C-alpha distance (Angstrom), angle and dihedral (degrees) to the residues before:
residue distance angle dihedral
M1 . . .
T2 3.81 . .
D3 3.79 124.2 .
T4 3.82 89.8 -114.1
A5 3.81 91.2 54.3
N6 3.80 91.2 47.8
E7 3.81 90.2 49.7
T8 3.81 90.6 50.3
L9 3.80 91.7 51.1
D10 3.81 89.9 47.8
D11 3.81 89.7 51.1
V12 3.83 90.3 49.9
A13 3.80 90.0 54.1
A14 3.81 91.1 45.4
V15 3.81 92.0 50.6
Q16 3.79 90.8 49.6
Q17 3.79 89.9 49.9
L18 3.80 93.0 48.1
R19 3.79 93.9 46.9
D20 3.80 90.2 53.9
A21 3.81 91.4 42.6
A22 3.81 91.5 50.8
A23 3.79 90.7 56.6
R24 3.81 90.0 51.1
I25 3.82 92.0 46.2
L26 3.80 92.1 52.7
S27 3.81 88.9 47.1
Q28 3.81 92.7 50.5
V29 3.81 93.5 46.2
G30 3.81 88.1 47.5
Q31 3.80 89.4 62.5
A32 3.80 90.0 64.8
I33 3.82 101.0 26.0
V34 3.79 120.4 51.1
G35 3.81 111.7 -147.5
Q36 3.84 121.1 -24.4
R37 3.82 89.9 113.3
Q38 3.82 93.3 149.6
A39 3.81 92.1 50.9
V40 3.81 91.8 49.7
E41 3.81 91.2 48.0
E42 3.81 91.4 50.0
L43 3.82 90.5 51.0
L44 3.80 90.0 50.0
I45 3.82 91.2 49.2
A46 3.82 90.7 51.5
M47 3.81 91.0 49.8
L48 3.80 92.2 50.1
A49 3.81 88.5 51.2
G50 3.81 91.5 47.5
G51 3.81 94.4 -116.5
H52 3.79 135.4 136.7
S53 3.80 123.6 -120.7
L54 3.79 137.3 -146.9
L55 3.81 114.1 -148.4
V56 3.79 115.9 -154.8
G57 3.78 121.6 -168.8
V58 3.78 143.3 115.6
P59 3.83 119.0 -86.6
G60 3.78 119.1 -79.4
L61 3.81 99.4 37.2
A62 3.83 94.5 113.6
K63 3.80 96.7 -109.6
T64 3.82 92.5 148.5
L65 3.81 92.9 45.7
M66 3.80 90.7 48.6
V67 3.81 93.1 54.1
H68 3.82 93.8 43.2
T69 3.81 92.3 48.7
L70 3.79 92.5 48.8
A71 3.82 90.2 50.3
E72 3.82 89.9 51.9
T73 3.80 93.3 53.4
L74 3.83 89.1 52.8
Q75 3.84 96.6 44.8
L76 3.81 91.0 -117.9
S77 3.80 124.8 151.9
F78 3.81 111.2 -115.4
R79 3.81 133.1 -153.3
R80 3.78 128.2 176.7
V81 3.81 121.8 -154.5
Q82 3.80 119.6 -169.0
F83 3.80 105.9 -145.9
T84 3.81 113.9 -140.5
P85 3.83 134.1 167.8
D86 3.83 91.5 -101.5
L87 3.82 95.9 49.7
M88 3.82 111.8 123.0
P89 3.84 127.5 -154.4
A90 3.82 91.5 -112.0
D91 3.81 89.2 56.7
I92 3.81 86.9 66.8
T93 3.79 106.5 29.9
G94 3.81 100.0 34.5
T95 3.79 135.3 -110.5
E96 3.80 143.8 -113.1
V97 3.81 116.5 -108.1
I98 3.81 130.7 -175.6
Q99 3.79 112.6 -111.4
E100 3.82 124.7 -170.0
D101 3.79 122.2 -144.1
R102 3.81 103.3 -138.0
S103 3.80 93.9 -158.2
T104 3.81 95.7 54.6
G105 3.78 102.2 19.0
T106 3.79 91.6 -129.9
R107 3.74 122.1 137.7
D108 3.77 128.4 -145.5
F109 3.76 139.7 162.7
R110 3.77 121.1 -91.2
F111 3.79 125.5 -168.9
L112 3.79 116.0 -128.0
P113 3.83 108.6 -159.6
G114 3.78 117.2 -129.0
P115 3.81 128.5 -139.0
I116 3.80 90.9 -82.3
F117 3.81 88.2 79.1
A118 3.80 94.8 90.9
N119 3.80 136.7 93.3
V120 3.81 93.4 -113.8
V121 3.81 120.3 30.2
L122 3.79 117.1 -172.6
A123 3.80 109.1 -154.2
D124 3.78 99.2 -162.1
E125 3.83 113.4 -152.0
I126 3.78 93.3 -9.3
N127 3.82 92.2 -175.5
R128 3.83 91.8 66.1
T129 3.80 95.1 73.6
P130 3.84 127.1 75.5
P131 3.82 121.8 -96.5
K132 3.82 92.9 -103.6
T133 3.80 91.6 62.9
Q134 3.80 92.5 40.6
A135 3.82 89.1 53.7
A136 3.82 91.7 53.2
L137 3.78 89.8 55.3
M138 3.81 92.4 47.0
E139 3.81 90.8 53.9
A140 3.79 90.4 55.2
M141 3.80 90.4 47.4
Q142 3.78 92.4 54.0
E143 3.81 101.8 37.8
H144 3.83 100.2 28.6
S145 3.78 87.2 -136.9
V146 3.81 142.4 86.5
T147 3.80 125.2 -138.9
S148 3.79 118.0 -150.3
G149 3.79 126.7 165.2
G150 3.79 90.1 -4.3
V151 3.81 91.9 -58.3
R152 3.78 121.6 115.1
H153 3.80 115.9 -137.2
R154 3.80 117.4 -163.7
L155 3.80 118.3 -135.9
P156 3.81 119.5 -130.2
E157 3.79 117.4 -90.1
P158 2.92 129.3 -91.8
F159 3.80 94.8 38.1
F160 3.79 124.9 -176.1
V161 3.79 133.0 173.3
L162 3.79 113.4 -155.8
A163 3.79 108.6 -174.5
T164 3.81 127.3 -171.7
Q165 3.77 130.0 -148.2
N166 3.80 132.1 -172.2
P167 3.83 107.7 -135.9
I168 3.81 97.4 -161.7
E169 3.80 106.5 46.7
Q170 3.80 109.5 61.7
E171 3.81 103.0 150.9
G172 3.79 112.5 118.0
T173 3.79 93.8 9.4
Y174 3.79 134.0 127.3
P175 3.82 106.3 -138.1
L176 3.79 113.8 -143.4
P177 3.82 112.3 -105.3
E178 3.80 116.5 -118.1
A179 3.82 91.1 -108.1
Q180 3.81 90.3 58.6
L181 3.81 94.1 42.1
D182 3.80 86.6 55.8
R183 3.82 89.2 65.1
F184 3.79 90.0 68.7
M185 3.79 113.5 84.7
F186 3.83 94.8 -155.8
Q187 3.76 137.1 22.3
V188 3.79 104.1 -154.1
L189 3.80 119.0 -160.8
I190 3.80 116.7 -143.5
D191 3.81 107.2 -159.1
Y192 3.79 132.9 -170.4
P193 3.82 115.0 -79.4
T194 3.78 121.7 -110.0
E195 3.81 119.1 -103.1
D196 3.81 92.5 -99.0
E197 3.80 91.5 46.8
E198 3.80 92.1 49.2
F199 3.81 89.6 49.2
E200 3.81 89.4 54.3
I201 3.83 91.3 46.0
V202 3.81 91.9 53.9
R203 3.82 91.8 44.8
Q204 3.81 93.9 50.4
T205 3.79 99.4 41.4
T206 3.82 96.0 48.4
N207 3.81 94.8 54.6
V208 3.79 129.8 84.9
G209 3.79 117.3 -86.8
K210 3.78 135.6 23.8
P211 3.80 128.8 -107.9
T212 3.80 115.7 -102.1
V213 3.78 121.4 -136.3
Q214 3.80 124.3 -149.4
Q215 3.78 126.2 -145.4
V216 3.81 112.9 -107.2
L217 3.82 104.0 175.4
T218 3.79 132.5 18.2
H219 3.78 119.2 -128.2
E220 3.82 88.7 -112.4
E221 3.81 89.4 57.1
L222 3.80 89.9 48.3
V223 3.81 91.1 54.0
A224 3.82 89.1 50.0
M225 3.82 90.1 50.4
Q226 3.81 90.2 52.1
S227 3.80 87.9 57.4
V228 3.82 90.4 51.0
V229 3.81 90.3 52.1
R230 3.80 90.8 54.1
R231 3.83 90.8 52.8
I232 3.82 95.2 54.1
P233 3.84 107.4 113.9
V234 3.79 121.1 -126.8
A235 3.81 123.4 -157.8
D236 3.82 114.7 -122.6
P237 3.84 93.2 -118.7
V238 3.82 89.5 57.2
V239 3.80 89.6 52.6
R240 3.83 88.8 48.8
Y241 3.81 89.1 51.2
A242 3.83 91.3 52.9
L243 3.80 90.1 48.3
A244 3.81 90.9 49.8
L245 3.81 90.7 54.7
V246 3.80 93.2 49.3
R247 3.80 96.2 42.6
G248 3.81 89.3 47.9
T249 3.82 89.1 66.3
R250 3.79 91.8 63.4
A251 3.77 115.7 95.9
G252 3.80 112.3 -109.4
A253 3.83 93.5 9.3
S254 3.79 94.0 123.6
A255 3.78 136.4 9.1
E256 3.81 87.9 -141.1
N257 3.80 89.9 66.9
D258 3.80 97.4 65.8
G259 3.80 89.9 130.5
I260 3.79 89.0 56.0
R261 3.78 109.8 37.1
E262 3.80 93.0 53.8
Y263 3.82 88.3 66.3
V264 3.82 101.2 37.3
A265 3.81 123.7 84.4
W266 3.82 96.1 177.5
G267 3.77 130.6 7.5
A268 3.78 135.5 -150.7
G269 3.81 122.8 -69.7
P270 3.81 131.4 -135.1
R271 3.81 92.9 -79.7
A272 3.82 87.2 69.5
S273 3.81 90.6 59.4
Q274 3.80 90.6 50.6
Y275 3.80 92.3 49.7
L276 3.80 92.4 46.1
I277 3.79 90.4 58.4
L278 3.81 94.8 41.3
G279 3.80 91.2 47.7
A280 3.80 91.2 47.5
K281 3.81 90.0 50.8
A282 3.81 91.8 50.6
R283 3.81 92.0 47.4
A284 3.79 91.4 50.0
V285 3.81 91.0 52.2
L286 3.80 91.0 44.9
H287 3.80 89.0 56.1
G288 3.79 93.0 47.1
R289 3.80 101.6 -101.3
L290 3.79 132.4 129.1
F291 3.80 93.8 -155.8
V292 3.80 135.2 59.5
S293 3.79 122.6 -125.2
P294 3.83 131.3 -168.7
D295 3.82 86.9 -105.8
D296 3.80 88.7 65.6
V297 3.80 90.4 52.2
R298 3.80 91.9 48.9
A299 3.81 91.6 48.3
V300 3.81 92.9 58.6
A301 3.81 97.0 35.6
A302 3.81 96.2 94.7
P303 3.84 98.8 49.1
V304 3.82 90.4 44.4
L305 3.81 98.1 45.9
R306 3.81 107.3 30.1
H307 3.83 94.8 83.0
R308 3.81 94.2 38.7
I309 3.80 97.6 59.7
L310 3.80 116.3 84.4
L311 3.80 111.3 -157.3
N312 3.80 124.1 -149.7
F313 3.80 129.5 -133.1
H314 3.83 92.5 -88.1
A315 3.80 89.9 62.7
E316 3.79 92.4 46.9
A317 3.81 91.6 49.2
E318 3.81 91.9 51.3
G319 3.81 95.9 41.6
I320 3.80 94.3 -113.9
R321 3.82 114.5 161.1
T322 3.78 129.8 -160.3
D323 3.81 90.3 -109.4
D324 3.81 88.0 58.7
I325 3.81 88.9 54.1
V326 3.81 91.2 50.1
R327 3.82 91.1 51.3
R328 3.81 90.5 50.6
L329 3.79 90.5 48.8
I330 3.79 92.3 52.2
A331 3.82 90.7 48.2
K332 3.82 92.9 49.6
T333 3.80 100.1 40.2
S334 3.79 119.0 88.8
E335 3.80 114.7 -113.0
Y336 3.81 92.3 -140.7
P337 3.83 93.2 -126.0
E338 3.80 90.3 -162.4
V339 3.82 89.5 72.6
A340 3.78 108.2 125.6
A341 3.76 129.7 -161.1
P342 3.81 101.4 -139.9
L343 3.79 93.3 176.8
A344 3.80 96.8 44.1
G345 3.78 92.2 108.8
I346 3.80 95.9 50.5
F347 3.75 94.2 75.5
R348 3.76 129.8 12.0
P349 3.80 121.3 -172.1
K350 3.77 118.1 -111.7
S351 3.77 114.9 -96.3
């Protein structure tokens, strides 16, 4: 049997394992978090693709608990940093301190790692700290390393930044510039729970005891799964479909998008196309498939694009949101019906 065939069989086994593990992860997180299944799945997709996520929701919707619980199920170290106006870059990345050797009496500098040296870093209310501190975090997100005193310190792998933002209280904040927002793969919306979900939340949180969460995957297994996601093939027409969605956000890109370009000041850049494909790959694997379909692209379109589309004053005056633009794009963009699934027969999900 050829090496390629062996690799394909290994990927089939890995996809089966991950599909089963994903169901257990969602079940474990569901013991601590009532509802929010779509948000948890989007976070898991971003992690499988190796991307960072921005969580947007009003206070009290268990964003911190959601991230911490997900990290526990994946055996990932977790640190939470509360962003405030007086937070300095060294408070996150670490600092150099003078240390004396008692045996020789010599002094030298020693690097003390900051809270960013963890697998999952929760940047709570990231828009409440000045741009200088935000920029230090963005450098770590991009390079997966921190430089101090001319020495480069690698961050642990896998490394994820999950930042939160309050959408309703903007006084005294420093909104992230579009170039920094673009570093986040997903923007995940955390919405209010339904009445039944809120009833269950109140019932659970006012009783004695706390739910326990079991580990489902190790961080080594997660890194291996990220490699599997990268190897998933994507048909050229699916890539063209993702490009069409992204390019359709750019003002003046197409005369067919008159209902879109009149509301958009700036559209998404090439990084959006990359994340659409990576997110679609991760979603396909999560659902037990070794091929990517246009449905996978559509499913991740909103979290990938909603923070990359800058609306103009016409949209604001008419109450148009970026999610509305994404829905219009999906409705107007051809599905490329000729897309084939050449690997559909290799692995079929269990009934």
